[in-house]
C-alpha positions as CSV (number, residue, x, y, z in Angstrom):
1,X,-13.3,14.4,-21.3
2,X,-9.6,13.9,-21.9
3,X,-9.2,12.7,-18.4
4,X,-12.1,10.2,-18.6
5,X,-10.5,8.3,-21.5
6,X,-7.4,7.1,-19.6
7,X,-9.5,6.5,-16.5
8,X,-11.8,4.2,-18.5
9,X,-8.8,2.3,-20.0
10,X,-7.3,2.0,-16.5
11,X,-10.5,0.7,-15.0
12,X,-10.9,-1.8,-17.8
13,X,-7.6,-3.4,-16.9
14,X,-8.5,-3.3,-13.2
15,X,-11.8,-5.2,-13.8
16,X,-9.9,-7.6,-16.1
17,X,-7.6,-8.4,-13.2
18,X,-10.1,-8.1,-10.3
19,X,-13.0,-10.3,-11.5
20,X,-11.0,-13.6,-11.8
21,X,-9.1,-13.1,-8.6
22,X,-12.2,-12.2,-6.7
23,X,-13.6,-15.6,-7.4
24,X,-10.8,-17.2,-5.5
25,X,-11.9,-17.2,-2.0
26,X,-8.8,-18.8,-0.8
27,X,-6.7,-15.8,-1.8
28,X,-8.9,-13.5,0.2
29,X,-8.5,-15.7,3.3
30,X,-4.7,-16.0,2.9
31,X,-4.2,-12.3,2.4
32,X,-6.3,-11.4,5.4
33,X,-4.8,-14.0,7.7
34,X,-1.2,-13.1,6.8
35,X,-1.8,-9.4,7.5
36,X,-3.8,-9.6,10.8
37,X,-2.4,-12.6,12.6
38,X,0.1,-10.4,14.5
39,X,-2.9,-8.5,16.0
40,X,-3.6,-11.4,18.4
41,X,-0.3,-11.2,20.3
42,X,-0.4,-7.5,20.3
43,X,-3.8,-7.5,21.9
44,X,-2.8,-10.2,24.3
45,X,0.2,-8.3,25.6
46,X,-0.9,-4.7,25.2
47,X,-4.6,-4.6,25.0
48,X,-6.5,-2.1,22.9
49,X,-3.6,0.3,22.9
50,X,-1.4,-2.0,20.9
51,X,-4.2,-3.6,19.0
52,X,-4.9,-0.2,17.3
53,X,-1.3,0.0,16.2
54,X,-1.4,-3.6,14.9
55,X,-4.7,-2.8,12.9
56,X,-3.0,0.2,11.3
57,X,0.0,-2.1,10.4
58,X,-2.5,-4.7,9.0
59,X,-4.0,-2.1,6.7
60,X,-0.5,-0.8,5.6
61,X,0.7,-4.4,5.0
62,X,-2.5,-5.4,2.9
63,X,-2.4,-2.3,0.7
64,X,1.3,-2.2,0.2
65,X,2.0,-5.8,-0.4
66,X,-1.0,-6.2,-2.8
67,X,-0.1,-3.1,-4.8
68,X,3.5,-3.7,-5.1
69,X,2.6,-7.2,-6.1
70,X,1.5,-5.6,-9.5
71,X,5.1,-5.8,-10.5
72,X,5.0,-9.6,-10.2
73,X,1.8,-9.8,-12.1
74,X,3.2,-7.7,-14.9
75,X,6.2,-10.1,-15.3
76,X,3.7,-13.0,-15.6
77,X,1.6,-11.0,-18.2
78,X,4.8,-10.1,-20.0
79,X,5.8,-13.7,-20.3
80,X,2.4,-14.7,-21.5
81,X,2.2,-11.9,-24.1
82,X,-0.9,-10.3,-22.4
83,X,1.1,-7.1,-21.5
84,X,2.1,-6.6,-25.1
85,X,-1.5,-7.1,-26.2
86,X,-2.7,-4.4,-23.9
87,X,0.2,-2.0,-24.8
88,X,-0.7,-2.5,-28.5
89,X,-3.8,-0.5,-27.8
90,X,-3.8,3.2,-26.8
91,X,-3.1,2.1,-23.2
92,X,0.1,3.5,-21.9
93,X,2.7,1.6,-19.8
94,X,1.8,3.6,-16.6
95,X,-1.9,3.1,-17.2
96,X,-1.4,-0.6,-17.5
97,X,0.5,-0.9,-14.2
98,X,-1.9,1.3,-12.4
99,X,-4.8,-0.8,-13.7
100,X,-3.1,-3.9,-12.5
101,X,-2.5,-2.4,-9.1
102,X,-6.0,-1.1,-8.8
103,X,-7.5,-4.5,-9.9
104,X,-5.5,-6.3,-7.2
105,X,-6.4,-3.6,-4.6
106,X,-10.1,-4.0,-5.4
107,X,-9.9,-7.7,-4.4
108,X,-8.6,-6.6,-0.9
109,X,-11.4,-4.3,-0.1
110,X,-13.4,-6.9,2.0
111,X,-10.3,-7.5,4.1
112,X,-9.6,-3.8,4.4
113,X,-13.2,-3.1,5.6
114,X,-13.0,-5.8,8.2
115,X,-9.8,-4.1,9.6
116,X,-11.3,-0.6,9.4
117,X,-14.5,-1.3,11.3
118,X,-12.9,-2.4,14.6
119,X,-10.2,0.3,14.2
120,X,-12.9,3.1,13.9
121,X,-14.9,1.5,16.8
122,X,-11.8,1.4,19.1
123,X,-10.7,4.9,18.3
124,X,-14.3,6.3,18.4
125,X,-13.7,7.9,15.0
126,X,-16.1,10.5,13.4
127,X,-16.9,11.2,9.8
128,X,-13.9,13.4,9.3
129,X,-11.4,10.8,10.6
130,X,-13.0,8.2,8.4
131,X,-12.6,10.4,5.3
132,X,-9.0,11.3,6.1
133,X,-8.1,7.6,6.7
134,X,-9.6,6.7,3.4
135,X,-7.6,9.4,1.7
136,X,-4.4,8.1,3.2
137,X,-5.0,4.6,2.1
138,X,-5.5,6.0,-1.4
139,X,-2.2,7.8,-1.2
140,X,-0.7,4.6,0.1
141,X,-2.1,2.8,-3.0
142,X,-0.5,5.4,-5.4
143,X,2.9,5.3,-3.6
144,X,2.9,1.5,-3.4
145,X,2.1,1.2,-7.1
146,X,4.9,3.6,-8.1
147,X,7.4,1.9,-5.8
148,X,6.5,-1.4,-7.6
149,X,6.9,0.4,-10.8
150,X,10.6,0.9,-10.0
151,X,11.2,-2.9,-9.9
152,X,12.7,-3.7,-13.4
153,X,10.5,-6.1,-15.5
154,X,12.4,-9.3,-15.7
155,X,11.6,-12.6,-17.3
156,X,12.7,-14.3,-14.0
157,X,9.5,-14.5,-12.0
158,X,11.4,-15.8,-8.9
159,X,13.8,-12.9,-8.9
160,X,11.0,-10.3,-9.1
161,X,9.1,-12.1,-6.3
162,X,12.1,-12.1,-4.0
163,X,12.6,-8.3,-4.7
164,X,9.0,-7.6,-3.7
165,X,9.3,-9.7,-0.5
166,X,12.5,-7.8,0.5
167,X,10.8,-4.5,-0.2
168,X,7.8,-5.5,1.9
169,X,9.9,-6.6,4.8
170,X,12.0,-3.4,4.7
171,X,9.1,-1.0,4.4
172,X,6.4,-2.7,6.5
173,X,8.0,-5.0,9.1
174,X,11.0,-2.9,10.1
175,X,9.7,0.7,10.6
176,X,7.1,1.5,13.4
177,X,4.1,0.5,11.4
178,X,2.7,-2.4,13.5
179,X,4.1,-0.9,16.7
180,X,4.5,2.5,18.4
181,X,7.3,4.9,17.4
182,X,8.6,5.1,21.0
183,X,9.9,1.5,20.6
184,X,12.8,2.9,18.6
185,X,15.7,4.5,20.6
186,X,15.3,8.3,20.6
187,X,18.7,8.8,18.9
188,X,17.6,6.9,15.7
189,X,13.9,7.9,15.5
190,X,14.6,10.5,12.8
191,X,15.5,7.6,10.5
192,X,11.9,6.5,10.5
193,X,10.9,9.4,8.4
194,X,12.9,7.8,5.5
195,X,10.1,5.2,5.2
196,X,7.1,6.3,3.3
197,X,5.0,3.5,4.8
198,X,5.9,4.8,8.3
199,X,4.9,8.3,7.4
200,X,1.5,7.2,6.1
201,X,1.0,4.9,9.1
202,X,2.0,7.6,11.5
203,X,-0.3,10.2,9.9
204,X,-3.1,7.7,10.3
205,X,-2.3,7.2,13.9
206,X,-2.1,10.8,14.5
207,X,-5.4,11.3,12.9
208,X,-7.1,8.7,15.0
209,X,-5.1,10.0,18.1
210,X,-3.5,6.6,18.6
211,X,-0.3,8.6,18.9
212,X,-0.4,11.9,20.7
213,X,-0.4,14.7,18.0
214,X,2.1,17.3,18.1
215,X,2.5,20.2,15.4
216,X,6.1,19.5,14.8
217,X,5.9,15.7,14.4
218,X,2.8,16.0,12.3
219,X,4.4,18.6,10.0
220,X,7.7,16.7,9.7
221,X,5.8,13.4,8.9
222,X,3.6,15.1,6.2
223,X,6.6,16.9,4.6
224,X,8.7,13.8,4.5
225,X,5.9,11.9,2.8
226,X,5.3,14.7,0.3
227,X,9.0,14.7,-0.6
228,X,9.2,11.0,-0.9
229,X,6.0,10.8,-3.0
230,X,7.4,13.5,-5.3
231,X,10.8,11.7,-5.7
232,X,9.2,8.3,-6.3
233,X,6.7,9.8,-8.9
234,X,9.5,11.6,-10.8
235,X,11.7,8.4,-10.9
236,X,8.7,6.3,-12.0
237,X,7.7,8.8,-14.8
238,X,11.2,8.8,-16.0
239,X,11.2,5.0,-15.9
240,X,8.1,4.9,-18.2
241,X,9.8,7.2,-20.8
242,X,12.7,4.7,-21.1
243,X,10.6,1.4,-20.9
């Protein structure tokens, strides 16, 4: 019962955020197009092989960019006094940010489903693969939210937006998320494990056999993700105690 209470508070914030945004159809179109447009040239030059990589990239991009965007939303709500209104209740700082992120994430579900359907068809996925991919997207939601939580809350909305755009570029566009790992020179490939977005994308590709699974690569990817998630969580929890 103790766990249900914070979950209810979190869900309340999520619905408060999701319902108004879901009515803006233009935001759905813009978010979807900005994430998947790159699939077209990938398919044109590489066929289904590269299209599956691009679909994974689109999923990572949509989830990461929308969840880390909760940092921007929190700045706006802080300026408007809505954040203080929520935090005056039993709602904690972390519950508020998680609720913000979940609310924005819920508005992306139609676009996520549109990407998942052709991905599962192209990779001939079974029920176990579908469940694992959904679990990995949930992990991505949590990691993205916590990364966004590390962005200091500022009154300067423009500065916060710039930080979010830079982080999205660094964590989504640079590592092999939209494209195969072998594109990177072999000598610097170990650096890819430093990107949590790559580790999640790679585990998804290994699960769907888009990349050939090997025990060593799979174990290294999973271990790197676990370590990064633990570090990000500890820093975010420490941040909440001083905020």
